[in-house]
C-alpha positions as YAML, in Angstrom:
chain: A
units: angstrom
residues:
- id: 1
  name: UNK
  ca: [0.15, 0.00, -0.05]
- id: 2
  name: UNK
  ca: [1.21, 3.54, -0.93]
- id: 3
  name: UNK
  ca: [0.53, 6.80, 0.53]
- id: 4
  name: UNK
  ca: [0.35, 10.07, -1.18]
- id: 5
  name: UNK
  ca: [-0.18, 13.43, 0.75]
- id: 6
  name: UNK
  ca: [-1.77, 16.19, -1.39]
- id: 7
  name: UNK
  ca: [-3.14, 19.85, -0.72]
- id: 8
  name: UNK
  ca: [-6.86, 19.99, -0.16]
- id: 9
  name: UNK
  ca: [-7.21, 23.47, 0.57]
- id: 10
  name: UNK
  ca: [-4.96, 26.61, 1.12]
- id: 11
  name: UNK
  ca: [-5.47, 30.38, 1.65]
- id: 12
  name: UNK
  ca: [-6.66, 31.58, -1.72]
- id: 13
  name: UNK
  ca: [-6.92, 34.94, -0.26]
- id: 14
  name: UNK
  ca: [-3.35, 35.35, 0.50]
- id: 15
  name: UNK
  ca: [-2.35, 34.06, -2.91]
- id: 16
  name: UNK
  ca: [-4.78, 36.64, -4.80]
- id: 17
  name: UNK
  ca: [-3.33, 39.28, -2.76]
- id: 18
  name: UNK
  ca: [0.37, 38.64, -3.65]
- id: 19
  name: UNK
  ca: [-0.72, 38.32, -7.42]
- id: 20
  name: UNK
  ca: [-2.19, 41.85, -7.05]
- id: 21
  name: UNK
  ca: [0.71, 43.23, -5.47]
- id: 22
  name: UNK
  ca: [3.22, 41.92, -8.10]
- id: 23
  name: UNK
  ca: [0.85, 43.08, -10.82]
- id: 24
  name: UNK
  ca: [1.05, 46.52, -9.26]
- id: 25
  name: UNK
  ca: [4.79, 46.22, -9.11]
- id: 26
  name: UNK
  ca: [5.31, 45.34, -12.82]
- id: 27
  name: UNK
  ca: [3.17, 48.09, -13.91]
- id: 28
  name: UNK
  ca: [4.79, 50.62, -12.00]
- id: 29
  name: UNK
  ca: [8.30, 49.51, -13.09]
- id: 30
  name: UNK
  ca: [6.77, 49.72, -16.79]
- id: 31
  name: UNK
  ca: [5.35, 52.94, -16.01]
- id: 32
  name: UNK
  ca: [8.63, 54.52, -14.81]
- id: 33
  name: UNK
  ca: [10.90, 52.98, -17.15]
- id: 34
  name: UNK
  ca: [8.91, 54.19, -20.07]
- id: 35
  name: UNK
  ca: [9.84, 57.99, -19.42]
- id: 36
  name: UNK
  ca: [13.41, 56.98, -18.93]
- id: 37
  name: UNK
  ca: [16.24, 56.45, -21.14]
- id: 38
  name: UNK
  ca: [16.12, 52.89, -21.12]
- id: 39
  name: UNK
  ca: [13.63, 49.97, -20.62]
- id: 40
  name: UNK
  ca: [16.54, 47.72, -19.30]
- id: 41
  name: UNK
  ca: [15.21, 47.56, -15.63]
- id: 42
  name: UNK
  ca: [11.87, 46.94, -16.68]
- id: 43
  name: UNK
  ca: [13.01, 43.91, -18.60]
- id: 44
  name: UNK
  ca: [15.07, 42.69, -15.88]
- id: 45
  name: UNK
  ca: [12.19, 42.84, -13.44]
- id: 46
  name: UNK
  ca: [10.06, 41.05, -15.81]
- id: 47
  name: UNK
  ca: [12.61, 38.29, -16.07]
- id: 48
  name: UNK
  ca: [12.72, 38.16, -12.02]
- id: 49
  name: UNK
  ca: [8.92, 38.14, -12.04]
- id: 50
  name: UNK
  ca: [8.88, 34.83, -13.69]
- id: 51
  name: UNK
  ca: [11.49, 33.21, -11.51]
- id: 52
  name: UNK
  ca: [9.91, 34.66, -8.42]
- id: 53
  name: UNK
  ca: [6.32, 32.74, -9.28]
- id: 54
  name: UNK
  ca: [8.75, 29.53, -9.77]
- id: 55
  name: UNK
  ca: [10.20, 30.35, -6.16]
- id: 56
  name: UNK
  ca: [6.54, 30.61, -4.88]
- id: 57
  name: UNK
  ca: [5.61, 27.37, -6.41]
- id: 58
  name: UNK
  ca: [8.73, 25.91, -4.97]
- id: 59
  name: UNK
  ca: [7.92, 26.98, -1.50]
- id: 60
  name: UNK
  ca: [4.38, 26.10, -1.68]
- id: 61
  name: UNK
  ca: [4.14, 22.86, -3.61]
- id: 62
  name: UNK
  ca: [7.58, 21.29, -3.47]
- id: 63
  name: UNK
  ca: [9.09, 21.86, -0.18]
- id: 64
  name: UNK
  ca: [8.24, 19.76, 2.75]
- id: 65
  name: UNK
  ca: [8.01, 21.82, 5.95]
- id: 66
  name: UNK
  ca: [9.35, 19.08, 8.12]
- id: 67
  name: UNK
  ca: [11.97, 17.91, 6.01]
- id: 68
  name: UNK
  ca: [12.93, 21.82, 5.79]
- id: 69
  name: UNK
  ca: [13.43, 21.91, 9.62]
- id: 70
  name: UNK
  ca: [16.29, 19.33, 9.31]
- id: 71
  name: UNK
  ca: [17.93, 21.49, 6.86]
- id: 72
  name: UNK
  ca: [17.71, 24.82, 8.92]
- id: 73
  name: UNK
  ca: [21.20, 24.71, 10.57]
- id: 74
  name: UNK
  ca: [23.17, 23.67, 7.24]
- id: 75
  name: UNK
  ca: [21.24, 26.58, 5.61]
- id: 76
  name: UNK
  ca: [22.30, 28.99, 8.22]
- id: 77
  name: UNK
  ca: [25.67, 27.97, 7.69]
- id: 78
  name: UNK
  ca: [25.46, 28.38, 3.81]
- id: 79
  name: UNK
  ca: [23.89, 31.91, 4.13]
- id: 80
  name: UNK
  ca: [26.82, 32.98, 6.73]
- id: 81
  name: UNK
  ca: [29.42, 31.70, 4.12]
- id: 82
  name: UNK
  ca: [27.44, 33.78, 1.36]
- id: 83
  name: UNK
  ca: [27.50, 36.91, 3.50]
- id: 84
  name: UNK
  ca: [31.29, 36.57, 4.14]
- id: 85
  name: UNK
  ca: [31.62, 35.90, 0.35]
- id: 86
  name: UNK
  ca: [29.98, 39.22, -0.20]
- id: 87
  name: UNK
  ca: [32.29, 41.19, 2.03]
- id: 88
  name: UNK
  ca: [35.20, 39.72, -0.09]
- id: 89
  name: UNK
  ca: [34.07, 39.39, -3.73]
- id: 90
  name: UNK
  ca: [30.75, 41.56, -3.67]
- id: 91
  name: UNK
  ca: [30.01, 44.70, -5.91]
- id: 92
  name: UNK
  ca: [30.35, 47.97, -4.26]
- id: 93
  name: UNK
  ca: [27.37, 50.31, -5.11]
- id: 94
  name: UNK
  ca: [27.11, 53.88, -3.48]
- id: 95
  name: UNK
  ca: [29.74, 52.75, -0.69]
- id: 96
  name: UNK
  ca: [27.98, 49.77, 0.20]
- id: 97
  name: UNK
  ca: [28.62, 46.06, -0.58]
- id: 98
  name: UNK
  ca: [25.52, 44.11, -0.33]
- id: 99
  name: UNK
  ca: [25.44, 41.76, -3.64]
- id: 100
  name: UNK
  ca: [27.62, 39.03, -5.24]
- id: 101
  name: UNK
  ca: [27.37, 38.20, -8.91]
- id: 102
  name: UNK
  ca: [26.56, 34.49, -9.67]
- id: 103
  name: UNK
  ca: [26.56, 33.85, -13.39]
- id: 104
  name: UNK
  ca: [26.25, 37.60, -14.05]
- id: 105
  name: UNK
  ca: [23.10, 37.85, -11.80]
- id: 106
  name: UNK
  ca: [23.26, 39.98, -8.69]
- id: 107
  name: UNK
  ca: [22.16, 38.20, -5.50]
- id: 108
  name: UNK
  ca: [21.76, 39.87, -2.06]
- id: 109
  name: UNK
  ca: [22.25, 37.01, 0.52]
- id: 110
  name: UNK
  ca: [21.30, 39.42, 3.38]
- id: 111
  name: UNK
  ca: [17.52, 38.90, 2.40]
- id: 112
  name: UNK
  ca: [17.59, 35.13, 2.52]
- id: 113
  name: UNK
  ca: [19.73, 35.28, 5.85]
- id: 114
  name: UNK
  ca: [16.77, 37.22, 7.42]
- id: 115
  name: UNK
  ca: [14.35, 34.60, 6.37]
- id: 116
  name: UNK
  ca: [16.53, 31.47, 7.46]
- id: 117
  name: UNK
  ca: [17.07, 33.25, 10.65]
- id: 118
  name: UNK
  ca: [13.35, 33.58, 11.24]
- id: 119
  name: UNK
  ca: [12.97, 29.75, 10.72]
- id: 120
  name: UNK
  ca: [15.91, 28.90, 12.85]
- id: 121
  name: UNK
  ca: [14.45, 30.88, 15.59]
- id: 122
  name: UNK
  ca: [11.17, 29.11, 15.16]
- id: 123
  name: UNK
  ca: [12.80, 25.80, 15.17]
- id: 124
  name: UNK
  ca: [14.93, 26.24, 18.38]
- id: 125
  name: UNK
  ca: [12.27, 27.93, 20.19]
- id: 126
  name: UNK
  ca: [9.93, 24.95, 19.37]
- id: 127
  name: UNK
  ca: [12.71, 22.35, 19.81]
- id: 128
  name: UNK
  ca: [13.47, 23.72, 23.43]
- id: 129
  name: UNK
  ca: [10.18, 24.73, 24.45]
- id: 130
  name: UNK
  ca: [10.28, 22.82, 27.81]
- id: 131
  name: UNK
  ca: [13.22, 25.12, 28.62]
- id: 132
  name: UNK
  ca: [11.20, 28.32, 27.95]
- id: 133
  name: UNK
  ca: [10.12, 28.71, 31.75]
- id: 134
  name: UNK
  ca: [13.74, 29.05, 32.52]
- id: 135
  name: UNK
  ca: [14.44, 32.00, 30.42]
- id: 136
  name: UNK
  ca: [15.53, 34.71, 32.81]
- id: 137
  name: UNK
  ca: [18.87, 36.25, 31.51]
- id: 138
  name: UNK
  ca: [21.15, 33.63, 32.67]
- id: 139
  name: UNK
  ca: [18.86, 30.74, 31.89]
- id: 140
  name: UNK
  ca: [18.11, 32.28, 28.49]
- id: 141
  name: UNK
  ca: [21.94, 32.35, 27.76]
- id: 142
  name: UNK
  ca: [22.31, 28.74, 28.91]
- id: 143
  name: UNK
  ca: [19.35, 27.16, 27.15]
- id: 144
  name: UNK
  ca: [19.15, 29.40, 24.00]
- id: 145
  name: UNK
  ca: [22.63, 30.85, 23.42]
- id: 146
  name: UNK
  ca: [22.70, 29.36, 19.65]
- id: 147
  name: UNK
  ca: [20.01, 32.27, 19.11]
- id: 148
  name: UNK
  ca: [22.09, 34.81, 20.43]
- id: 149
  name: UNK
  ca: [25.30, 33.88, 18.79]
- id: 150
  name: UNK
  ca: [23.96, 33.20, 15.27]
- id: 151
  name: UNK
  ca: [21.79, 36.59, 15.37]
- id: 152
  name: UNK
  ca: [25.15, 38.08, 16.37]
- id: 153
  name: UNK
  ca: [27.27, 36.69, 13.49]
- id: 154
  name: UNK
  ca: [24.53, 37.42, 10.85]
- id: 155
  name: UNK
  ca: [23.95, 40.91, 12.01]
- id: 156
  name: UNK
  ca: [27.68, 41.85, 12.11]
- id: 157
  name: UNK
  ca: [28.21, 40.61, 8.58]
- id: 158
  name: UNK
  ca: [25.13, 42.39, 7.22]
- id: 159
  name: UNK
  ca: [26.36, 45.73, 9.18]
- id: 160
  name: UNK
  ca: [29.71, 45.32, 7.40]
- id: 161
  name: UNK
  ca: [27.74, 45.52, 4.21]
- id: 162
  name: UNK
  ca: [26.65, 48.92, 5.53]
- id: 163
  name: UNK
  ca: [23.18, 47.74, 5.62]
- id: 164
  name: UNK
  ca: [21.73, 48.82, 8.83]
- id: 165
  name: UNK
  ca: [18.07, 49.50, 8.29]
- id: 166
  name: UNK
  ca: [17.08, 45.82, 7.81]
- id: 167
  name: UNK
  ca: [18.66, 44.89, 10.98]
- id: 168
  name: UNK
  ca: [16.20, 47.11, 12.77]
- id: 169
  name: UNK
  ca: [13.25, 45.21, 11.06]
- id: 170
  name: UNK
  ca: [14.87, 41.97, 11.43]
- id: 171
  name: UNK
  ca: [15.54, 42.63, 15.27]
- id: 172
  name: UNK
  ca: [11.99, 43.75, 15.87]
- id: 173
  name: UNK
  ca: [10.58, 40.56, 14.27]
- id: 174
  name: UNK
  ca: [13.02, 38.12, 16.24]
- id: 175
  name: UNK
  ca: [12.13, 40.03, 19.59]
- id: 176
  name: UNK
  ca: [8.40, 39.61, 18.64]
- id: 177
  name: UNK
  ca: [8.89, 35.78, 18.24]
- id: 178
  name: UNK
  ca: [10.72, 35.52, 21.72]
- id: 179
  name: UNK
  ca: [7.50, 37.56, 23.02]
- id: 180
  name: UNK
  ca: [5.06, 35.29, 21.40]
- id: 181
  name: UNK
  ca: [7.04, 32.22, 22.47]
- id: 182
  name: UNK
  ca: [6.59, 33.57, 26.07]
- id: 183
  name: UNK
  ca: [10.44, 34.19, 26.84]
- id: 184
  name: UNK
  ca: [10.58, 36.07, 30.16]
- id: 185
  name: UNK
  ca: [9.83, 39.88, 29.70]
- id: 186
  name: UNK
  ca: [13.13, 40.74, 31.61]
- id: 187
  name: UNK
  ca: [15.18, 38.77, 29.20]
- id: 188
  name: UNK
  ca: [13.43, 40.44, 26.28]
- id: 189
  name: UNK
  ca: [13.72, 43.89, 28.01]
- id: 190
  name: UNK
  ca: [17.53, 43.31, 28.36]
- id: 191
  name: UNK
  ca: [18.08, 42.55, 24.76]
- id: 192
  name: UNK
  ca: [16.09, 45.17, 23.59]
- id: 193
  name: UNK
  ca: [18.10, 47.75, 25.82]
- id: 194
  name: UNK
  ca: [21.41, 46.25, 24.52]
- id: 195
  name: UNK
  ca: [20.09, 46.76, 20.93]
- id: 196
  name: UNK
  ca: [19.02, 50.25, 21.54]
- id: 197
  name: UNK
  ca: [22.49, 51.25, 22.80]
- id: 198
  name: UNK
  ca: [24.22, 49.55, 20.23]
- id: 199
  name: UNK
  ca: [21.91, 51.02, 17.57]
- id: 200
  name: UNK
  ca: [22.60, 54.67, 19.07]
- id: 201
  name: UNK
  ca: [26.44, 53.96, 18.96]
- id: 202
  name: UNK
  ca: [26.32, 52.80, 15.30]
- id: 203
  name: UNK
  ca: [24.24, 55.91, 14.19]
- id: 204
  name: UNK
  ca: [26.64, 58.18, 16.28]
- id: 205
  name: UNK
  ca: [29.92, 56.60, 15.72]
- id: 206
  name: UNK
  ca: [29.35, 55.13, 12.39]
- id: 207
  name: UNK
  ca: [29.45, 56.82, 8.85]
- id: 208
  name: UNK
  ca: [28.39, 60.32, 8.94]
- id: 209
  name: UNK
  ca: [25.36, 59.56, 6.45]
- id: 210
  name: UNK
  ca: [23.49, 57.84, 9.19]
- id: 211
  name: UNK
  ca: [23.68, 60.64, 11.60]
- id: 212
  name: UNK
  ca: [22.86, 63.29, 8.86]
- id: 213
  name: UNK
  ca: [19.90, 61.15, 7.82]
- id: 214
  name: UNK
  ca: [18.62, 61.64, 11.52]
- id: 215
  name: UNK
  ca: [19.14, 65.49, 11.04]
- id: 216
  name: UNK
  ca: [17.26, 65.42, 7.65]
- id: 217
  name: UNK
  ca: [14.43, 63.54, 9.53]
- id: 218
  name: UNK
  ca: [14.04, 65.85, 12.34]
- id: 219
  name: UNK
  ca: [13.71, 68.73, 9.53]
- id: 220
  name: UNK
  ca: [10.79, 66.98, 7.85]
- id: 221
  name: UNK
  ca: [9.30, 64.56, 10.33]
- id: 222
  name: UNK
  ca: [5.75, 65.14, 11.21]
- id: 223
  name: UNK
  ca: [6.40, 64.12, 14.85]
- id: 224
  name: UNK
  ca: [9.15, 66.87, 15.24]
- id: 225
  name: UNK
  ca: [6.77, 69.56, 13.63]
- id: 226
  name: UNK
  ca: [4.03, 68.50, 15.99]
- id: 227
  name: UNK
  ca: [6.27, 68.96, 19.00]
- id: 228
  name: UNK
  ca: [7.48, 72.26, 17.53]
- id: 229
  name: UNK
  ca: [10.89, 71.14, 17.19]
- id: 230
  name: UNK
  ca: [12.91, 72.90, 14.61]
- id: 231
  name: UNK
  ca: [15.87, 71.19, 12.95]
- id: 232
  name: UNK
  ca: [19.14, 72.91, 12.65]
- id: 233
  name: UNK
  ca: [20.27, 70.95, 9.37]
- id: 234
  name: UNK
  ca: [20.91, 73.12, 6.36]
- id: 235
  name: UNK
  ca: [22.94, 70.76, 4.12]
- id: 236
  name: UNK
  ca: [21.94, 69.51, 0.61]
- id: 237
  name: UNK
  ca: [21.20, 65.69, 1.24]
- id: 238
  name: UNK
  ca: [17.50, 66.22, 1.77]
- id: 239
  name: UNK
  ca: [16.54, 66.30, -2.02]
- id: 240
  name: UNK
  ca: [15.10, 62.93, -2.29]
- id: 241
  name: UNK
  ca: [12.89, 63.49, 1.16]
- id: 242
  name: UNK
  ca: [11.60, 66.96, -0.34]
- id: 243
  name: UNK
  ca: [10.79, 65.37, -3.74]
- id: 244
  name: UNK
  ca: [9.02, 62.57, -2.18]
- id: 245
  name: UNK
  ca: [6.73, 64.80, -0.15]
- id: 246
  name: UNK
  ca: [6.13, 66.89, -2.99]
- id: 247
  name: UNK
  ca: [5.08, 63.92, -5.09]
- id: 248
  name: UNK
  ca: [2.77, 62.84, -2.39]
- id: 249
  name: UNK
  ca: [1.01, 65.93, -1.89]
- id: 250
  name: UNK
  ca: [0.78, 66.69, -5.53]
- id: 251
  name: UNK
  ca: [-1.40, 63.46, -5.81]
- id: 252
  name: UNK
  ca: [-4.27, 64.95, -3.52]
- id: 253
  name: UNK
  ca: [-7.20, 62.54, -3.45]
- id: 254
  name: UNK
  ca: [-7.34, 60.62, -6.76]
- id: 255
  name: UNK
  ca: [-3.93, 61.51, -8.36]
- id: 256
  name: UNK
  ca: [-2.44, 63.09, -11.55]
- id: 257
  name: UNK
  ca: [-2.74, 59.82, -13.39]
- id: 258
  name: UNK
  ca: [0.62, 58.01, -14.89]
- id: 259
  name: UNK
  ca: [0.36, 60.44, -17.95]
- id: 260
  name: UNK
  ca: [0.83, 63.44, -15.89]
- id: 261
  name: UNK
  ca: [3.13, 62.45, -13.10]
- id: 262
  name: UNK
  ca: [6.52, 64.38, -12.58]
- id: 263
  name: UNK
  ca: [8.31, 62.50, -9.91]
- id: 264
  name: UNK
  ca: [9.48, 59.36, -12.19]
- id: 265
  name: UNK
  ca: [10.92, 62.06, -14.63]
- id: 266
  name: UNK
  ca: [14.14, 61.99, -12.72]
- id: 267
  name: UNK
  ca: [12.92, 64.33, -10.07]
- id: 268
  name: UNK
  ca: [13.19, 61.30, -7.70]
- id: 269
  name: UNK
  ca: [16.18, 59.34, -8.97]
- id: 270
  name: UNK
  ca: [15.25, 56.37, -6.73]
- id: 271
  name: UNK
  ca: [11.66, 56.37, -7.93]
- id: 272
  name: UNK
  ca: [11.56, 52.57, -9.03]
- id: 273
  name: UNK
  ca: [13.05, 51.57, -5.54]
- id: 274
  name: UNK
  ca: [13.15, 53.42, -2.14]
- id: 275
  name: UNK
  ca: [10.32, 55.91, -3.22]
- id: 276
  name: UNK
  ca: [7.89, 54.10, -5.51]
- id: 277
  name: UNK
  ca: [5.37, 54.61, -3.01]
- id: 278
  name: UNK
  ca: [5.68, 58.26, -3.50]
- id: 279
  name: UNK
  ca: [5.11, 57.79, -7.34]
- id: 280
  name: UNK
  ca: [2.06, 55.65, -6.55]
- id: 281
  name: UNK
  ca: [0.95, 58.60, -4.23]
- id: 282
  name: UNK
  ca: [1.33, 61.08, -6.90]
- id: 283
  name: UNK
  ca: [-0.19, 59.41, -9.84]
- id: 284
  name: UNK
  ca: [-3.08, 57.47, -8.21]
- id: 285
  name: UNK
  ca: [-3.63, 59.92, -5.20]
- id: 286
  name: UNK
  ca: [-4.41, 59.28, -1.59]
- id: 287
  name: UNK
  ca: [-6.91, 56.33, -2.49]
- id: 288
  name: UNK
  ca: [-4.33, 54.73, -4.89]
- id: 289
  name: UNK
  ca: [-1.75, 54.84, -1.82]
- id: 290
  name: UNK
  ca: [-4.26, 53.78, 0.53]
- id: 291
  name: UNK
  ca: [-5.18, 50.80, -1.64]
- id: 292
  name: UNK
  ca: [-1.72, 49.58, -1.62]
- id: 293
  name: UNK
  ca: [-1.35, 49.90, 2.01]
- id: 294
  name: UNK
  ca: [-4.52, 48.01, 2.53]
- id: 295
  name: UNK
  ca: [-3.31, 45.25, 0.32]
- id: 296
  name: UNK
  ca: [-0.21, 44.89, 2.87]
- id: 297
  name: UNK
  ca: [-2.55, 45.04, 5.96]
- id: 298
  name: UNK
  ca: [-4.74, 42.14, 4.48]
- id: 299
  name: UNK
  ca: [-1.89, 39.95, 3.56]
- id: 300
  name: UNK
  ca: [-0.52, 40.29, 6.86]
- id: 301
  name: UNK
  ca: [-3.91, 39.57, 8.58]
- id: 302
  name: UNK
  ca: [-4.40, 36.50, 6.56]
- id: 303
  name: UNK
  ca: [-0.73, 35.35, 7.77]
- id: 304
  name: UNK
  ca: [-1.60, 35.89, 11.49]
- id: 305
  name: UNK
  ca: [-4.84, 34.29, 11.29]
- id: 306
  name: UNK
  ca: [-3.31, 31.23, 9.34]
- id: 307
  name: UNK
  ca: [-0.49, 30.97, 11.90]
- id: 308
  name: UNK
  ca: [-2.46, 31.34, 14.95]
- id: 309
  name: UNK
  ca: [-4.56, 28.27, 13.67]
- id: 310
  name: UNK
  ca: [-1.53, 25.94, 13.89]
- id: 311
  name: UNK
  ca: [-0.96, 23.70, 16.67]
- id: 312
  name: UNK
  ca: [2.61, 23.14, 16.08]
- id: 313
  name: UNK
  ca: [4.79, 26.06, 17.52]
- id: 314
  name: UNK
  ca: [7.15, 25.86, 14.64]
- id: 315
  name: UNK
  ca: [4.57, 26.52, 12.30]
- id: 316
  name: UNK
  ca: [3.00, 29.21, 14.27]
- id: 317
  name: UNK
  ca: [6.24, 31.14, 14.88]
- id: 318
  name: UNK
  ca: [7.51, 30.64, 11.36]
- id: 319
  name: UNK
  ca: [4.21, 31.94, 9.87]
- id: 320
  name: UNK
  ca: [4.22, 34.94, 11.99]
- id: 321
  name: UNK
  ca: [7.84, 35.75, 11.78]
- id: 322
  name: UNK
  ca: [7.85, 35.43, 7.99]
- id: 323
  name: UNK
  ca: [4.72, 37.75, 7.61]
- id: 324
  name: UNK
  ca: [6.20, 40.24, 9.98]
- id: 325
  name: UNK
  ca: [9.27, 40.49, 7.79]
- id: 326
  name: UNK
  ca: [7.34, 41.42, 4.70]
- id: 327
  name: UNK
  ca: [4.87, 43.82, 6.56]
- id: 328
  name: UNK
  ca: [7.34, 45.65, 8.42]
- id: 329
  name: UNK
  ca: [9.47, 46.16, 5.53]
- id: 330
  name: UNK
  ca: [6.41, 47.62, 3.61]
- id: 331
  name: UNK
  ca: [5.67, 49.96, 6.90]
- id: 332
  name: UNK
  ca: [9.11, 51.30, 6.96]
- id: 333
  name: UNK
  ca: [9.14, 51.94, 3.24]
- id: 334
  name: UNK
  ca: [5.78, 53.72, 3.46]
- id: 335
  name: UNK
  ca: [6.80, 55.61, 6.43]
- id: 336
  name: UNK
  ca: [10.02, 56.87, 4.76]
- id: 337
  name: UNK
  ca: [8.17, 58.16, 1.79]
- id: 338
  name: UNK
  ca: [5.79, 60.09, 4.27]
- id: 339
  name: UNK
  ca: [8.80, 61.25, 6.15]
- id: 340
  name: UNK
  ca: [7.40, 59.41, 9.39]
- id: 341
  name: UNK
  ca: [10.66, 57.68, 9.64]
- id: 342
  name: UNK
  ca: [14.14, 58.42, 8.74]
- id: 343
  name: UNK
  ca: [15.59, 57.56, 5.22]
- id: 344
  name: UNK
  ca: [16.66, 54.06, 5.15]
- id: 345
  name: UNK
  ca: [17.01, 52.28, 1.65]
- id: 346
  name: UNK
  ca: [14.46, 49.74, 2.39]
- id: 347
  name: UNK
  ca: [12.37, 48.83, -0.58]
- id: 348
  name: UNK
  ca: [8.57, 48.12, -0.82]
- id: 349
  name: UNK
  ca: [8.05, 44.33, -1.10]
- id: 350
  name: UNK
  ca: [6.81, 43.06, -4.52]
- id: 351
  name: UNK
  ca: [6.58, 46.40, -6.07]
- id: 352
  name: UNK
  ca: [9.92, 47.98, -5.72]
- id: 353
  name: UNK
  ca: [12.71, 47.25, -8.29]
- id: 354
  name: UNK
  ca: [15.05, 44.33, -7.11]
- id: 355
  name: UNK
  ca: [15.24, 40.70, -8.33]
- id: 356
  name: UNK
  ca: [16.68, 39.19, -5.12]
- id: 357
  name: UNK
  ca: [13.97, 40.91, -3.09]
- id: 358
  name: UNK
  ca: [11.09, 39.75, -5.30]
- id: 359
  name: UNK
  ca: [12.45, 36.20, -5.43]
- id: 360
  name: UNK
  ca: [13.04, 36.06, -1.72]
- id: 361
  name: UNK
  ca: [9.67, 37.51, -0.95]
- id: 362
  name: UNK
  ca: [7.83, 35.06, -3.29]
- id: 363
  name: UNK
  ca: [9.51, 32.24, -1.85]
- id: 364
  name: UNK
  ca: [8.46, 33.55, 1.68]
- id: 365
  name: UNK
  ca: [4.66, 33.71, 0.50]
- id: 366
  name: UNK
  ca: [5.15, 30.19, -0.91]
- id: 367
  name: UNK
  ca: [6.24, 28.98, 2.54]
- id: 368
  name: UNK
  ca: [3.29, 30.95, 4.06]
- id: 369
  name: UNK
  ca: [0.73, 29.23, 1.57]
- id: 370
  name: UNK
  ca: [2.25, 25.77, 2.66]
- id: 371
  name: UNK
  ca: [1.86, 26.76, 6.27]
- id: 372
  name: UNK
  ca: [-1.74, 27.65, 5.58]
- id: 373
  name: UNK
  ca: [-2.53, 24.45, 3.56]
- id: 374
  name: UNK
  ca: [-4.83, 21.73, 4.53]
- id: 375
  name: UNK
  ca: [-3.20, 18.37, 3.85]
- id: 376
  name: UNK
  ca: [-4.66, 14.95, 3.13]
- id: 377
  name: UNK
  ca: [-3.24, 11.63, 2.40]
- id: 378
  name: UNK
  ca: [-4.43, 8.92, 0.03]
- id: 379
  name: UNK
  ca: [-3.87, 5.33, 0.36]
- id: 380
  name: UNK
  ca: [-3.53, 3.20, -2.89]
- id: 381
  name: UNK
  ca: [-2.34, -0.17, -3.74]
...
């Protein structure tokens, strides 16, 4: 007698939301590329789109979650080696080294490393869940020190790539997983305090562009304006933020339409990546921007609902963590476009230009669909 497991049901709403987002993304890349000197970026993104749908299928239909758990530690070692190879052989772009070329294709291992780290956290917290009661600071170090060591190594390597912003997103995600797993609040508070101190030191003692971004933020931030705090910044590096706000405000309620949008005409140099939400806001207005934001909220809500229904702690933590990784990226990108957050360099998932990001995020959605799936086993002779 042979048995075959097949997927009887899965979250169709999650998959449908994904397809809407990538459709918006490919349209916006065509929209922006059509007024620039070359369509190369659109063609590349279109190529990555097909690969990404394949990665979604792989994460959804091909991967067995239980078998994946056995490979998490080897995968962790592989991504660490990839991050090291980036520092040695990677391409330098605008002072940062974040990608490595494999067969002439640029790959950012840091994106995959964050996903693997989430899966590793879920795996270890589930594997040693009986020790969670003893997770005061000393007990946490004794029982879960592999989480601290692996996070420190990966975060340090990504920081050396001069890619600080994603570490904040990843750090919030991992701390959230500790909270959901019911790690002692005293331990979480201690880790959070240490992270805040290190973050402030990195901003103030690191490259000057980080501290300058904070000054620019204080000049345009709605929070600072509400508190009647004026910025002393008088430099010239605030161009992107200023143009982003002009584009957003120019869209008003229903937008100027793609035919009349001005931001994509090189007024916003990073229109296809970091500030693509500003172009959406200008050309489709407040309603268009709200629709995109609502899609990310709906996607995240579906992930949370599916994850909380899982009895297996690994699946629950993995689902929530992977969902947070996408949602927090979207929140940060949108927040930067609106000057609610400091400039970061974080792209908008599924919509911004970037093959590695689209590939990894699509694979993540595939895993989330896999987690949501209801499976049945057929017996045959």
